[in-house]
Steps between C-alpha positions, in 0.01 A plus 500: 500500500864603512663291786788741503271803593231335713545273808229338718521479876299309760356693794293390794125525412452748799769723357350471159164618632670802678681570159175498305326734763797745467487493128126559499531809730794639315379402142808294414562160369669250730836506303508882505421499868785248572738718290394806702549319823846381392608840372377664826691252714829525291466888545452461868798258553726719283415800712552291813841380369591852401554417136327560164215288374711399202806392715259306736347325200828407360601353845184297510536363145859418578395299805627735763261554783677720728790778508792260547420293183407179673186315425272448790414154611141395499367383841 
């Protein structure tokens, strides 16, 4: 498997069960469902921040989490 193309993540088993149930009802693989959820969320946040999806993605990938360019601190 190409480690530059695919990554694994750990999620709580209860969340995995919900993910599998969603996948079954929507006829998607778990990876495809996670991609869809991420894309939908990015679109939602871009709209909320009144920017394009492309610009919002660039901000995220550059480590910016809000409009003033500062990184948010984890609580």
